[in-house]
C-alpha positions in Angstrom: 0.0 0.0 0.0 1.5 3.3 -1.1 0.4 6.2 1.0 1.4 9.2 3.0 -0.2 9.7 6.4 -2.6 12.7 6.6 -0.8 13.9 9.8 2.6 13.9 8.0 1.1 15.7 5.1 -0.3 18.4 7.4 3.1 19.0 8.9 4.7 19.3 5.4 2.0 21.7 4.1 2.4 23.9 7.2 6.2 23.9 6.7 5.7 25.0 3.1 3.2 27.7 4.2 5.6 29.1 6.7 8.5 29.3 4.3 6.9 30.1 1.0 8.7 33.4 0.3 9.8 34.8 -3.0 6.7 34.9 -5.1 5.7 32.1 -7.5 9.2 31.3 -8.5 10.4 30.8 -5.0 7.3 28.9 -3.9 7.4 26.5 -6.9 11.1 26.0 -6.2 10.3 25.3 -2.5 7.6 22.7 -3.3 9.8 21.0 -5.9 12.6 20.7 -3.4 10.4 19.3 -0.7 7.8 17.2 -2.6 9.9 15.9 -5.5 13.5 15.8 -4.1 13.1 15.4 -0.3 9.9 13.5 0.3 9.6 11.8 -3.0 5.8 12.0 -2.9 5.5 12.9 -6.6 7.6 12.4 -9.7 9.2 15.2 -11.7 6.9 14.6 -14.7 3.7 14.5 -12.6 4.8 17.7 -10.7 5.4 19.5 -14.0 2.1 18.1 -15.5 0.2 19.6 -12.5 2.2 22.9 -12.7 1.4 23.3 -16.4 -2.4 23.1 -15.6 -2.1 25.5 -12.7 -0.2 28.0 -14.8 -3.1 28.1 -17.2 -5.6 29.0 -14.4 -6.5 32.4 -13.0 -5.1 32.9 -9.5 -1.9 32.1 -7.7 -0.4 29.1 -9.4 1.8 28.0 -6.5 -1.2 27.8 -4.1 -3.2 25.9 -6.7 -0.3 23.5 -7.2 -0.2 22.8 -3.5 -4.0 22.2 -3.6 -3.6 19.9 -6.6 -0.9 17.7 -4.9 -2.8 17.7 -1.6 -5.9 16.5 -3.5 -3.9 13.7 -5.2 -2.7 12.6 -1.8 -5.8 12.8 0.3 -8.8 13.7 -1.8 -10.8 16.9 -1.2 -9.8 17.1 2.5 -6.1 17.0 1.4 -6.6 19.7 -1.2 -8.3 21.9 1.3 -5.6 21.5 3.9 -2.8 22.0 1.5 -4.3 25.0 -0.2 -5.4 26.6 3.1 -2.1 26.0 5.0 -0.2 27.5 2.0 -1.9 30.8 2.5 -2.8 30.8 6.2 0.5 31.9 7.6 1.0 34.7 5.1 -2.6 35.8 5.5 -2.2 35.9 9.3 1.0 37.9 9.0 -0.6 40.4 6.5 -3.6 40.8 8.7 -1.5 41.5 11.8 0.7 43.9 9.8 -2.4 45.6 8.3 -3.6 46.3 11.9 -0.2 47.7 12.8 -0.1 49.8 9.6 -3.5 51.3 10.2 -2.6 52.2 13.7 1.1 53.3 13.3 2.0 53.1 9.6 5.5 52.1 10.6 7.0 49.1 8.7 10.6 49.4 9.9 10.4 46.3 12.1 9.0 44.2 9.2 11.7 45.4 6.9 14.3 44.5 9.4 13.0 41.0 9.9 12.5 40.2 6.2 15.6 42.0 4.8 17.8 38.9 4.8 15.1 36.5 3.9 14.5 38.2 0.5 18.2 37.7 -0.3 18.1 34.0 0.7 14.9 33.4 -1.4 16.9 34.5 -4.4 19.2 31.6 -3.9 16.2 29.2 -3.7 14.8 30.6 -7.0 18.2 30.3 -8.8 18.6 26.7 -7.6 15.1 25.9 -8.8 15.8 27.3 -12.3 19.0 25.1 -12.5 17.3 22.0 -11.1 14.1 22.2 -13.1 15.8 23.3 -16.2 18.3 20.4 -16.1 15.4 18.0 -16.2 12.9 19.8 -18.4 15.4 21.0 -21.1 16.3 17.6 -22.5 17.5 18.8 -26.0 18.2 21.8 -28.1 14.5 22.3 -29.1 13.5 22.6 -25.4 16.4 25.0 -24.7 15.3 27.1 -27.7 11.7 27.2 -26.4 12.8 28.2 -23.0 15.0 30.9 -24.4 12.3 32.2 -26.6 9.8 32.3 -23.8 12.3 34.2 -21.6 13.0 36.8 -24.3 9.3 37.2 -25.0 8.2 37.9 -21.5 11.3 39.7 -20.1 12.1 42.0 -23.0 8.7 42.4 -24.8 6.2 41.8 -21.9 4.3 39.3 -23.9 1.4 38.1 -21.8 1.9 34.8 -20.1 -1.2 33.1 -21.6 0.0 33.9 -25.1 3.4 32.4 -24.3 1.7 29.2 -23.1 -0.6 29.0 -26.1 2.3 29.5 -28.5 4.4 26.9 -26.8 1.5 24.5 -26.9 1.0 25.0 -30.6 4.7 24.4 -31.2 4.5 21.3 -29.1 1.5 20.1 -31.1 3.3 20.5 -34.4 6.5 19.2 -33.0 4.8 16.0 -31.7 3.7 15.3 -35.3 6.7 16.3 -37.3 9.6 15.9 -34.8 8.3 13.6 -32.1 11.8 12.6 -30.9 12.5 16.2 -29.8 9.2 16.8 -28.0 8.7 13.5 -26.2 8.3 13.7 -22.5 11.5 13.0 -20.7 11.4 9.5 -19.1 12.2 9.0 -15.5 13.9 5.7 -14.5 13.6 3.8 -11.3 16.1 4.7 -8.7 19.3 2.7 -9.0 19.9 2.8 -5.2 17.1 0.4 -4.5 14.8 3.0 -3.0 11.1 3.2 -3.8 9.8 5.5 -6.5 7.5 8.5 -5.8 4.6 7.6 -3.6 1.8 9.1 -5.7 3.0 7.5 -8.9 3.3 4.1 -7.3 -0.2 4.4 -5.9 -1.7 5.5 -9.2 0.1 2.6 -11.0 -1.6 0.2 -8.6 -5.0 1.7 -9.2 -5.4 2.9 -5.6 -6.4 6.5 -6.3 -10.0 6.1 -7.6 -10.8 9.8 -6.9 -8.5 10.9 -9.7 -10.8 9.3 -12.3 -13.2 11.9 -13.7 -17.0 11.6 -13.8 -19.8 13.9 -14.7 -21.6 13.3 -11.4 -18.5 14.3 -9.4 -18.0 17.5 -11.5 -21.7 18.4 -10.9 -21.2 17.8 -7.1 -18.1 20.1 -7.1 -20.1 22.9 -8.9 -23.0 22.4 -6.5 -20.8 23.0 -3.5 -18.3 25.6 -4.6 -20.4 27.9 -6.7 -22.7 28.7 -3.8 -19.8 29.1 -1.4 -18.5 31.7 -3.8 -21.6 33.6 -4.8 -24.1 33.2 -1.9 -22.1 35.5 0.4 -22.1 38.1 -2.4 -25.8 37.9 -2.9 -26.4 38.3 0.9 -24.2 41.3 1.1 -26.0 43.0 -1.8 -29.4 42.2 -0.4 -28.6 43.3 3.2 -26.2 46.1 2.7 -26.9 47.3 -0.8 -24.7 47.5 -3.9 -23.0 50.8 -2.7 -21.7 49.4 0.6 -17.9 48.9 0.8 -18.2 45.2 1.7 -20.4 44.6 -1.4 -18.1 46.5 -3.7 -15.1 44.6 -2.4 -16.8 41.3 -2.7 -17.7 42.0 -6.3 -14.4 43.6 -7.3 -12.1 41.0 -5.9 -14.4 38.2 -7.3 -13.8 39.8 -10.7 -10.0 39.8 -10.0 -10.1 36.1 -9.2 -11.2 35.5 -12.8 -8.6 37.6 -14.6 -5.4 37.0 -12.7 -3.7 35.0 -15.4 0.1 34.9 -15.5 0.5 35.7 -11.8 -0.3 38.6 -9.6 2.0 41.1 -11.4 -0.2 40.8 -14.5 -3.2 42.4 -12.8 -1.8 44.4 -9.9 -1.5 47.6 -11.9 -5.2 47.4 -12.7 -6.0 46.6 -9.0 -4.0 49.7 -8.0 -5.7 51.9 -10.5 -9.2 50.8 -9.4 -8.5 50.6 -5.6 -6.8 54.0 -5.6 -8.6 56.0 -8.4 -12.1 54.6 -8.5 -12.9 53.4 -5.0 -10.4 55.6 -3.0 -9.7 52.7 -0.6 -6.1 53.7 -0.2 -3.4 56.0 -1.6 -0.7 55.2 -4.2 2.0 55.2 -1.5 -0.1 52.8 0.6 -0.6 50.5 -2.3 3.2 50.3 -2.7 3.6 49.6 1.0 1.1 46.8 0.7 3.0 45.3 -2.2 6.2 45.5 -0.2 4.5 43.6 2.7 3.3 40.9 0.3 6.7 40.5 -1.3 8.5 40.1 2.0 6.1 37.8 3.8 5.2 34.1 3.2 2.4 33.2 0.9 1.4 34.3 -2.7 1.9 37.8 -3.7 -1.9 38.1 -4.4 -2.2 38.5 -0.6 -1.6 42.2 -1.2 -5.4 42.2 -2.0 -6.0 41.4 1.7 -4.1 44.6 2.6 -6.2 46.5 0.1 -9.4 45.0 1.5 -8.4 45.8 5.0 -7.7 49.5 4.4 -10.8 49.9 2.2 -13.1 48.5 4.8 -11.2 50.4 7.6 -11.8 53.7 5.7 -15.5 52.8 4.9 -16.4 51.4 8.3 -19.6 53.3 8.7 -21.1 52.4 12.1 -18.6 49.6 12.7 -15.4 50.0 14.7 -12.8 50.7 12.0 -10.4 47.9 13.1 -13.3 45.4 13.1 -14.4 46.6 9.7 -10.9 46.2 8.4 -10.6 42.6 9.6 -14.0 41.7 8.1 -12.9 43.4 4.8 -9.7 41.4 4.8 -11.5 38.1 5.5 -14.0 38.8 2.7 -11.3 39.6 0.3 -9.5 36.3 1.1 -12.7 34.4 0.7 -13.6 35.6 -2.8 -10.0 35.4 -3.9 -9.3 31.8 -2.9 -12.6 30.0 -3.1 -12.4 30.1 -6.9 -8.9 28.6 -6.7 -10.2 25.5 -4.9 -13.1 25.3 -7.5 -10.7 25.2 -10.5 -8.6 22.4 -9.0 -11.4 20.1 -7.7 -13.3 20.5 -10.9 -10.5 20.2 -13.4 -7.8 18.0 -11.8 -9.4 14.6 -12.5 -9.6 15.5 -16.2 -6.0 16.7 -16.3 -4.9 13.5 -14.7 -6.9 11.4 -17.2 -5.0 13.1 -20.0 -1.6 12.0 -18.7 0.3 9.7 -21.0 -1.5 10.9 -24.2 1.3 11.1 -26.7 0.3 14.3 -28.4 -0.6 15.9 -25.1 2.8 14.9 -23.7 4.5 16.7 -26.6 2.3 19.8 -26.0 3.1 19.8 -22.2 6.8 19.2 -22.8 6.9 22.4 -24.9 4.9 24.3 -22.3 7.2 23.0 -19.5 10.2 24.3 -21.4 8.5 27.7 -21.8 7.7 27.7 -18.1 11.4 27.3 -17.3 12.0 30.5 -19.3 9.2 32.2 -17.4 10.7 31.2 -14.1 14.0 32.5 -15.2 12.3 35.8 -16.0 10.9 35.9 -12.5 14.2 35.0 -11.0 16.0 37.9 -12.8 13.2 40.3 -12.0 13.4 39.3 -8.3 17.2 39.5 -8.3 17.1 43.1 -9.6 14.7 44.2 -6.9 16.6 42.5 -4.2 20.0 44.0 -5.1 18.7 47.5 -6.2 16.3 49.7 -4.3 15.2 51.3 -7.6 14.7 49.6 -11.0 13.2 51.6 -13.8 11.1 50.0 -16.6 12.1 51.6 -19.9 10.3 51.2 -23.2 12.5 51.3 -26.3 11.8 51.0 -30.1 9.9 48.0 -31.4 8.1 47.4 -28.1 11.4 46.4 -26.4 11.2 46.6 -22.6 14.3 47.1 -20.5 14.8 47.0 -16.7 17.4 49.7 -15.9 18.7 49.6 -12.3 19.7 52.8 -10.6 23.3 52.0 -9.7 23.3 54.6 -6.9 20.6 52.4 -5.2 22.8 49.3 -5.2 22.6 47.5 -1.8 25.9 45.8 -1.3 24.8 44.0 1.8 21.8 42.4 0.1 24.0 41.4 -2.8 26.5 39.8 -0.4 23.8 38.0 1.5 22.3 36.7 -1.8 25.7 35.5 -3.0 26.5 33.8 0.3 23.1 32.1 0.3 23.6 30.8 -3.3 27.1 29.6 -2.4 25.7 27.8 0.7 22.9 26.1 -1.1 24.3 25.4 -4.6 28.0 24.7 -3.8 27.9 23.4 -0.2 24.3 21.9 -0.4 23.2 23.6 2.8 19.5 23.0 3.5 16.9 25.6 2.6 15.7 26.2 6.2 19.1 26.7 7.8 20.0 29.1 4.9 16.8 31.1 5.4 17.3 31.3 9.1 20.9 32.3 8.9 20.1 35.0 6.2 17.2 36.3 8.3 19.5 36.7 11.4 22.3 38.3 9.4 20.0 40.6 7.5 18.1 41.7 10.6 21.4 42.5 12.4 22.7 44.5 9.4 19.4 46.3 8.8 18.8 47.2 12.5 22.3 47.8 13.8 24.5 48.9 10.9 22.0 51.2 9.3 
């Protein structure tokens, strides 16, 4: 019997939730390291298969990937625990910091604590690019696809869905005309006598019946999750009216949950424009502060919406205590942002699993996986620039070319040194991720608090 105990899984998901820094690149790297390399719960190919599906969905792909793997392991309960624990630590931190921000608007303590962690997360991201790239880029065609995807998104700001669709079409044609270059890379059994990944062995033995799709199951998922999403919105509109802050937030952030393709950065500019300009929930400077909080705390970057929801409800409290209204606004924002994430996984994952092993689909997904490596490299370089430099300008040149130009006067030598040391520790000396994060956090806090 191939299985992972529910109790062990809860501990692992909580560990991931507490250490999921660095945006989607860092979070995917973290899960790959723990689930594929350390725990051997899931194979490389199945991990990437799930990741490809999650990258196509609106919402935070790393949280959805955790939900997907949790669902594979322990059905709906496992998906709920995995997805919830992925966001719960970060959501709790953001809520606490939102309370402090509304009362004092002083983030120096937060900056001190997370200064070194950001530098260490860069090492985690770079290691992930190297490790995933080594396995996914099996030949020159895959390398070329990854390079093309990187150039498209980094230098020309091509939307992520277009990159995925383009890579999928190339894979479809490649599977027909050059199948040897687009076949999924095969993984062999371990030579050291150890067992293979738990999930793959269980699926091969026919143990995971819940992964088989059925129309009745899909109807049941819709019957549960659509009311969980929309009934609270209808109640808010009926009781408070369409003009109430809570109703506006529920509707606005529900709309955001449907259009956040390609990660949070793809939609945050629109969120900022609407939240600042249309609804006046917060100022431009406060929006930047919230983004800084979300970037330096665990959990998906989309948790910045919780900060926006808190301040919007705090300012539009009406007869409620402002702090209580802010907490309710934050909780409402979390609800309508993440309930759809669970819906997409529980509805679509059985069908995605059923498509595994299809030769043409494998060629398509191999191409998409190669493109995803280029996208992760884009995120890694973007993140590196913002760790090492306090200011990075985005410049548009002829032909639609986009360049990131760092302000060299804003270079942070301490952050660069911490990042280099963390990369050396993890990549050269194979130091564990948790010790590296802890050491970087301590060193960064000392530097930020004492030397500055």
